[in-house]
N, C-alpha and C positions, 0 to 999 in steps of 0.2 A: 089436377093441373096446378094446384101450389108447391107439390114437391118441386116443379121446375121453375115456376114464374109468380114472382110479386109483383102488385102493380104498387106505383108509388103512394097510394092511400093506404098500403098494410105495410111498410117500411118506416122504419125511423133510425138514429144515430146509431143506435145499439146493435143493428142488424149488421156490422162489418162482417164478421163472419160468414153470415148468410148470402151479401150481396156485395161487398166489397167497400171502401171508403167512399168512394165517388158516388154509385147508387145510392148508399145509405145516407149521406149528405143531401142528394137532390130529393130522396122520402120526407126526411127528415123535413127542410124547406119548405116544400108542396104541403106539409101538413101543417107545420108550428108556423110559419111565417105569411100565409096567404092573407091573414087578417089585419097586417100590418103593411100590407100591399105589394108584399115583395111577389113577383110572378115569377113561376117555375111553369117551364111546359110539361105537362101531364106526361107519362110513360110508364113504363114496366121493366123487371129487370130478371134474367135468369138467375136461378140461385146455385150457391158453391155445389150443393148437391148434385145439379146437373149435368157439373162440370166434372166430378169425381166419375159419374155413373157414366157419364160419354167416354173416360179414361178407360174405366174396368171394361166396360162393353166391348172396346176395341183394343183390349188388351195392351195398352200404352204404358201402362207405369212401371212395369220394368224396362221395358226399351229404353224410358227417357232417363230414369235412372242411372243405368247404365253407359248411356251417352255421356250425360253430365260428370259421369266418374273421370272419361277421357281428358274433361277440361285443363287445359293447361293454365294453372292455377298462378304460374311466376310470370310469365311474358302474354299470357293470351293470345299467343301465336294462331291457336285454332279456332279461337273463336267464332267467325265468321262460318267454319265447317260446320262447326257442333250446333250452333244456333238455326243453319238451314236444316239439318237433317230433323231437328227438332219439329221446324215448324211443318217440316214434309211429314213427318210422321201423324201430326196433329189434322194436318190437310187432306191425308188419306182415308182418315177416320169415317165413320158415318152415322148419321145421328139417328136414334131409335125413332118408329114411327109415332112412337107417344110424345118425345120431346117435340118432334117436329111439329104435330098436332098441337102440342101446348103453346109454342110459339105463334103459330098460325091464328089460332082462337085468340089471343091476346093481342096481336095487330089488328084482327077485323073489330075486336070490341074497341079497341083505343081509336081508330079511324071511321066508328061505326057503320062497319062492312065495307068502306071504301078504302082502295089502295091508295093510303095517303102517304107522303113523305116523310122520312123519320132519320133522326141522327142516330147511329148506332156506336156506341160508346162501352170501352174495355174499363173493369173496375177491378182491382186484385184485390185479396181478402185482408191484404197488408196494408193496403195502399191509404194513403192522407193522413197518415201518423204525425205527430207534430214533430218528430224527427227524421221522416223520409216520405217526400211527397207522390212519390213515383210519377213526376209530371213529365209527359211527353213518351215515357218508356213503352206504353202499349198504343195500341191501333184504336184509330176513331175512322168511322165511315160515314159520310154525310150524304143527305139526298137520296136515300138508297127508298126505292118505291118497287112495292111487289112483294108476295111471299115467298118465291124461290130466291130472290134478288138479298132479302132480309135473312134466309136461312144461310145463305153463302157469308155475308157479312158477319155474321154471329161466328160463323166457324174460323174464320179468319182474325176475329177478335180473340178468339180462344188461342189459336196459334202464335198471335201477338206476343201471350206469356213470355214466350222464346224467343223474341227478337233478341239481337246481339247485344244491345244498349240495355235491355232489361236484366238479361243474364249480367250483364257486368255489373249494374245496380244493385242486384241482390248479393252478390259476391261481395260487394265494397262495402254493404250496409249490415252483413252479415246473417240475412235471411238463407234459410234452407230451400231449396229448389221445389222440391216435393212437399211442402206444407202451405203451398200458396195455389189458393184455386182463380180461376176467372170468372168472374160475373160480368153479365153483357148486361148493358141498361140501352132500353129502346124507347127514344123521345120523340113526340111530335117536332118537324122540323119548324126551325125559325129562318124565315128565308132572308137571312142576313147578307146573302150574294145580292140581294137587291135593297140591302138598306148599310149595315155597320155594323161591326163587333169590335171587342175589346176584352181586357183584363184588368184587374185592379187590384191594391193592395189596402190594407185597412192600416197602414203605417207608411212611412216614406221609406221607400225600398233600399235607399245607400245608407242613409243615417239608423234607420230603426227608430224615428222619431215617431211617437205613438198618436199623437192628436192631428194626424194628417192620413187623408184619404187620396191615394194615388192612382187614376183612370186613366188609360192611353185607348187610343180606339183609330181602326183604320175604315176605310171605306170596302165593303163587301166582307168575303170571310174572314175569320181572326187568325187564322194560319199564317198568313202575311207578317203579323205581329211575333207569332211563336217562333217562325223560322227568321227573324229579322230580315224579311224581304225588303221591309220599306220603314222610313221613319216617320212614327205615328204621332198623332196628336197627341197633347198630356196636359193634366189636369192636375191641379193639386187643391183641395177641399178641406177647410180646417172644422174640426169635430165640434168643439166647444160651441162656435157661433153657428154651425150649421142645426145643432139642437136648439139654438134659440130662431130658428129660422130664417137668419140672415142670408144674404148673399155670400156665402161663404167661400166663394171660388177664389183663392188668394193669387192664384198661378197658371196663367195657360199658355201654352207653347205649339204653335202650328207646327205640324210635320209633312214631309213632302207628298207622302202618300203615292208616291208615283205609280202605283201598282194596284189594281182592283181586282180580287181573287172571285171570280164566279165559277157556276158549275157549267159544266160542256154538256151537250147534249151524249146520253149514252146508255140509253135502253134500263133504265132503274138501278144502274149500277155507279157506285162514287166515283165522279170523274171531274176535274176542277181544270181551269185554265186560268192564267194571269193575264189580263188587259193592262193597257196604259191608261190610267186617270186623266179624265179629262183636265186642262188645266184648271178651268173654273171650279171643278171639285177639289183640285189641290188646293185653292186658295180658300174653302169653305173649310171649316170646323166640322167634324162628324158628328158633333152633339150639341144643341142647344144648350144655354145657361141652367135653362129649367131641366131639362134633360141630365145636364150633367148632377145637380143638385138631387134629383130623383134618385138617380143611380147611387150617391153617396149616401143618399137615407137608407137604400135599401142593405147598403153594403155595412152601414153602421148597425143596423137592425141585424144582420147576419152577424157580426162581430159580437155584440151584445149577447145573442143566443147562445154563441159558441163559446161566449168568455175568454175568448181568445182570439189574436191578430190572422187574417184571413186572407186568401190569394183566392180570388173569385174571375169566372170569366162572364162576360155579358154580350147579349145581341140586340139588335133592335130590327124587326121584320120589315123590310123595305114596301110590303104589300099594305100591311095594316097600321104600319108605324107604331107597334107595341113594342116597348123594350121589356128584356126578360134576362134573368139569371138563368145561366146555363150548367154553372159549375162554382162549388165553393170548397176551397180544404183549407186546413190549416197552413200558415205559412213558416216555413220549415228553415230560413236563414238567421233571423232576429232574435227568436223565441227564447235558445237557450244561452245567450250572451249576456255577460256580466256587464252591466249597465255602468259600474264605478271603473271598470278597467278601461282602457281606453290607448291606443298605440297611434303615435303622432308621427306621420311621416315629413321630412322637409329635404328637397332639394339644395344642396351647397352651391349648385353651378348649372349653367345651362349652354346648351349648343343649339346647333341648327334643329326648326323644327320640322319634321318630315311629314305628318301628321296630325289631326285633330278631330276631337268629336266628343260625344257624352263620357264623361268618366263614370266608372261602375267600381263602387270602391273607395277607398283613400290610400291605397298604398303606392309604392313605387318598388319597381321590379327591374334588374337589369338579364339581358340573353341575348341569344342568337335570332334572329328573325329568320322564322320557317314559311316561304310561302307555300300553301298548301291549297289545293281546289278542289279535294274529296277526303272523304274518310279511308280511302282505299290508300292514300299517302303515308298511312301510319307509321310505315316502318321508317320513312326520313324522320319522324320528330326524336329527338332525345329528350330526356327529363329534362325540364327548366327552361327547353325553347321557347321562343315567343311565335304563337301561332298567328300569321298574318294569311286573311282570308276574306271573300267575297259575305259569307253569312255562314251560317252554321245549322244545323238541325238535331234533333235528339240523335240522329246516327252518329255523330260527332262525339258523344258522350266518352266513349272509352278513350279517344285520343285525348280530351280535354283535361283528363285527370293529370296528364305528363307534364301540362303547359305551364309556364311560369308566367304566361300574361296571355291575354288573348285581343286582338286587333281585327275588327272588321270593317266593310265597307259601307254594309248597310244593316240595319236595326237601330231601334231605342232601348231604353231603359229596362223594358219586359219584353226584350227579344229572348231568344233562346241563350245565346252567348252572355246575356248579362243575366239572366237567372243563374246559370250553370257556374259564372264565374264569382257570384256572390256565394253559391254553395261550396265551392271552393276554397275561397278564401283568397282568391287571387284578382290582380286588378285587369280590368279589360277599357280599351277605347273602344266605343262602337259607331256606328253611322259616321264615318270619317269619309267616307265618298271616293279616297284616291289612296288608302293605304297600298292597296296590291298594286300600284303603279309608282307610288313614290317611295316605297321600302324593297329594298333588293335582297333576294334570299341568302341569307350566310352574314348579314350586317349585325355587326353588334350593336344594341340600340337599348333604349333608357324608356319605359311607360311610366307616367308619371299621372296618376291621380289624385295627387295630394294638392291640388291648385284649386278646387271648388268643383264644379260640374261639370267644367270642361276638362278632359284628359289629353295628355300631350304625348307624343312619339318624337322622342330625340335622338339625333344621331350619337354614335358613341355612348362608353361608360360612363355616367354621371355618378359624383360621388354623392352620397344623403345621408343623413342622420334616421335613427328609428328610436323615439324615445317610449318608452312604457310608464303611463301615467296613471296611477292610480287616485280617482278623486274622493275615494273614502277617507285618505289621509287628509284632506284640506278642510279644515274646519273656515266657515265662515265668519269674519269676526264682526265686532257689533257697528264698525262703520262700513258702509254698505261698499261692496267690489264690484263696479260693473264694466261693461266693455264700451271701448271707441270701436262702431263698426261700419262698414260702407259696402260690404259685398254681399248681396243676398244667397249668392251660391252656396256660402259656407256657413249661413246661420243656424242651420237644424244641427250640424257636426258642432258648433260652438254650443249651443243650447244644453248639452249636457257639463259642459263644464260647472265648477262652482261659482256662481255669479246672483247679482239681484238685480240683472236686467241689462239694458242699454242705457246709458248716460250721454252717449253722443252718436246718433246716427246720422250720417253725414250723405247727404242726397245727392251730392255731386257726382258720386263714382257711379250711382243709377243713370243720371243723366249723361254724362260721358259716353257709358259703355254702353247700355240698352236702349235710351231714347236718341240720343247722338246729336240731335236738331236744337238750335236755338230757339227757345220759346217763342219769341216775336217774330221767327221765321215762319212758324206755324202759321200765327194770329193774321200777320201779314202776307202771305204767301202769295197773293197777287201781286204785291209790289216790288218781289226779289226779280233783281236785274240778270244775273246769272244764270243763264239758262241751264248749264250743265248742276248747278247746285240745285236749282229748281226742281230736274229731273229725279236728281239722286233724291230728294225728300217727298217726291211721288213715290217711288218705287219703295221707300220704307213704311210709307204710310198708305199703301195700298189696299190693305185690309180693313181700313177704317173709312166711315161713313163721312167723317169730317177730319181733318187735320189737328185741331184741339183735342178731341178725345184718346187722338193716339199718346200724346203726351200726357194724358191724367189718367190712362189706362195701363202706359207702362209703368209710371211713376208710383201707383196705387200699388200694382203687381210685386214690384221691388219691396216699398214698405209694408206693405201687407206681409209679406212671407217674412220678414224680419219680426215685425210684431208678433206674428202666429209663433215663429219659432220661440219666444220666450215670455208667450201670455201666461199667466195674466201680469206678469212683472212689468214694470212701467219701462216703456222705450220712447226716449226723447227723442224726435225728429229735430233736429235744425233746418231750418228752412235756407234756400239756397245761398251759399257765400263765395261764389265764382268771384274775381277779380275782373275787370273789364277785358284784358287781356286775353285771361283763363275764357270768358264768353264768347270772345271774338274765335278762338277755337273751335267752337261747335259748328257744325252745319247751318250755313248762312249767317253767323254771327258777327262776320265784319261788317255787314251793312247796317247793324245794329245796334253795336258798341262806338261809345267814343273813342277817340286817342287819350293815353293819359300820360303824363311823365312819370308818376308814381302811383301806380294802379294798388299798391298795398294800402295806401292812406287817402284812395278816392272813392270812386262809385262803386261801394261795394255793401252788404249786411242792406241794414234797414232802410239804409236813403233811397235804395231801390224801388222799396216795396210799395210806396206811394209816389214815386216819382212818374212822370207822363211817358218815361222813356222805357219804363218797365212794368208798371203798374198791371195792365194785363196777363204780361207772363208771369207776374205773381198769383194772380186770380188763378190761374190754372193749378199753379203749385198748392194751393188752398182747397180747390175742387179735389185734387187728389187724396188730402188729408181727407177731407169730409167723406169723402166715397170708403177710405179704409176706416175710419170710426163709425159710419152711420151705417153704410152699404154691408160690408163686411164684418161689423159688429165687432172690431177690435178698438175699445176702449180703453184700453192701455197704452195707446198712442200719446203723448204730449208733444207741444211743438216747443221750438228755441229759436228765440231772435237774435242773431248776430251782430256784432258791431253797431251797436245802438250807441250813439253819440249823445244824445240830450234828453232830457225830460219831454221834452216838445215832440221828439222824433217818435218815443216810444208811445204818447198818446194817439199820434196819427196811423202808426202800423197796427196797434190793436183796434182802432177804428175800421181801418180798411179789411182787416181779418173778419171781422163783426158784418162787416157788409158784403162780404165775401163767404158768408156761412159757416165760419168759424167765429163763435162768439163764446167768449170767456164763461167759464163755469156751464156754459148749457151742455149736458150729458157728462157733465164730471170733467170737461176739457180745461187743461191748465197750461200756460202759458209761462215759460222761462225766458229768462234773457242769458246771452252770455257775458261775463264780468272780463273783458280785454279791455278796455281804455280807463286810463286813469279817472276819467269823469265818474264811470259807473262806481270807482270804488267812494269817491269823493261822497257823490250822491246817492251812495246805496240804498239809503232809508228812504228817499225820495221815490227812489225805483222799486222800493218794496212796497210802495204803496200800490204799485200797477203789474206787477210781477209776482206768480206763483212761487218762483224759486231762479236761483241763480245757478250757473254754472261758470267757473273760472276757466278761463281759455288762456292757460300759462303761456302760451307761447306768444301771441299778441301780447299780452299782460306785459312779457317781459322786454318785448321788442319798444313798447313806448313807455316804459318805465325807465328804459336805460339808454333810449333813443339809437339803436340800433336795428336797421334793414335784418331781418332774421333769416333771408334770401342769399345776403353777403356772404361770399367765402371769405374775404379781408377781414370781416369783422366777427368771423367763427369763434375766434378764439377768447372775446369778451362776452358772447353771449352766454348768459348763464343764470336758469331759474334760482339758482342756490345764493346770488346774492342777495345781500342783506335788503337792499330797497324793494327788491321785488319781493322778498319775504314779507317784509312789513307792510306793501300794499296787500299780499294775500291774508297776512292774520286780521288787519284793517277790517275787511270787506267780511271775511268770518264773523268779526266779533260784532258787526251790525247787522250781518244777518241772523243773529243769535240774537241781537237784542229785539229786532222785529219778528221772531219766529217763523223766518222764512228757512225753506230748504235750501241747502248750499252744498255743492258737489265740486270737484275739479277734475280736467281731462287734461293728461299730459303723461311725458315719459318719466318725467323727476323721481317720483314713488317707487317706480319699479326699479329704477337703477341705483338709488339712492337712500338707503334705510335710515336714514337720519331726516331726509326729507319727508318720507312718512310719517316718521315719527313727530316732526314738525307741526304735520296739518292733522294728525289725530290728538296731540294736545291742544292745539288751536281751537278744534271742537267740530272740523268738517262733517257733514253727515253722508258723504259719498266719495269715493274716487274712483273714476274711471281708465281703465287701462286698453291699451291694444292688445289684441290677442297674442302675441309672442309674450308678453309682459304680465298677463293677469296673475297666474300663477305665481311667479316671482313678487309680483306686489301686494300678493294675498300674505305670504308670508311675511313680508315686511310689515304689514299694517298689524297683524297679530303679535311680531315682536313689540312692536310701538306700545300697543294696548296690553298687552303684559308685563310691560315695562312699568306702565302708569297704574296697574293693579297692584303690583308689589311696591310702589313708590306709597301709594294709599293704605296699603296694609302695616307697610313699617311705621306711616303716619299715625296710625289708630294706637299702634302699641306704644308708641312714643307719648 
């Protein structure tokens, strides 16, 4: 029997030549990781020797070789014909009595002599290598029951070694067809048709950021994720704090999950059907937080066991409510990338947005839109055309190799289109819902995945820049170089830049773009007078038990994502600094904001935090920070108070924060103050007794030193951070900070635009300078020049 069959208990990862990569991995996990709690359904595998014996006994080796010699390797026009003939040859073959008996005996042993339901999976002997995953190239048959149905499914798996896509994949990867054997794995069935299922990566799939576990899931069978039939739920889990047993889920995204794939009645044969998901189930996450953390813990254990990033598949049995890992293979996209080389793409212009969805990759592409409904339309696609379609499956693979970009109506970041796009290195926009209706065949369009997690399809040909950046050439200076950031979508991408963390994280962007609602409108929801506003807030907060939790959770996820991206470097979060006119623009804001003649100098910053008009809103901000630091475990987050006018105000704010659960020094919490008012400079030594650090806000300090409204176009020519009075204020506060041994940085554009300004700050003894992303690299160069100049001066001084 062992000639033909190996049970998982007999298999390890060293058995890839015997049972293929997929089955070898299942056996390895079943035997080595069960003690760590990782659940893998038991099963057995047919051997490569069984496959070779089947070919020999049916005299198929020479006919298959001859057939593959006829393949047109230039245009692949006869690929479908060759593939069909090869599969027909195998399906016409007959299993030996000995092989059939071995399969039946193993099946009876697995099911304790009962006709249990099993999953029948193909596993090629070259499969799941770090450079080639073979994902989706061969067939899987689910919910197979009974010996005759099982024998047929095994033969169909053998035949799937010659699917059109598998043949093309081996050609592209340089594998010799006659050297690859097909093993078949037979596993106890996980009834995810009655539960849920999904996939996971042990890194962030777009950027390759290694400290994130990305999980996605749908109701029912996972094929809907692979084929991009639905937009799944997505979860990001941060490894370092997961290891500390924190609630390390830094981001959650609710997908529509519009369809649920279940089994159809099929007399023992594999048959599935998609049904509409009930609205109540669409609005529910497929996994609880506890289940997300369990799967993430397993994924981490698998990665640590294999010592490489992994691509996993998971399933939850809807009958027993048990979670299982059903596959694990090496991740193939990011493993070989040079981490110090980065290509930055930037649009120089914009046009009408035709569609938008999830961005895959970070590139920009221009090409002709080609609307295709199936792979049978391959002849219509010219190399470099942009495929516009509803969704893709592995049958599309030969076409996708020629696409300049891919756009789909359906699918998430782990759909087939997304995975193939990453592997091919082309941009894709998935889950647009409207692409095939909004884009016309033959249109010239621009695909942009360079603007964060949202990808856009623009009309026409747009001009863009491509810059190759070698981060290994950038040496970080002694003066810390930090980011000014606001958008969580780009955090993982920016984390690869040379940097010392985030010197200014503006939470206003998260509130405006993710939360959208004025915090007081959530707290005093019942008092809202405008019915349309009330209904809009109800819609946005519909998945939360209470309105306040919506604000806390969304803000915490945004901040948590950015804190995770730069962990353990410090991330300084500035508490909200909207002006009253800006707050009024939030949903429900007009009812809770006073009208001011000059909002720039009015009710903003610290004065709001203890005011009866906003202190309850500030409480929500504090709760979000507390959640990030204590629940998520991201203690690298520090907070900063903007526009703090007086010592008394500083004391009030610190007391309010303490009452709100953010006690200075507790769990290492540091509280910084923005230096942007002359009073901050004049009384810097007194403020230093209250705060752990300073950050100079050069825009506001220039405004208030020169008496110029920085938003006034009329006064723009006079607004100048290089003005002698402004520089004297900056130098004064740096000297006072050094005297009190208080950390001090500056946030602003001038150090990157003007080398002499960077030199001035370095000479004054500043600890850090924070830059916008587009200015960071230039800023680092300027700081290094200034430090080198100082070193030369010091060296000459010693000589003399």
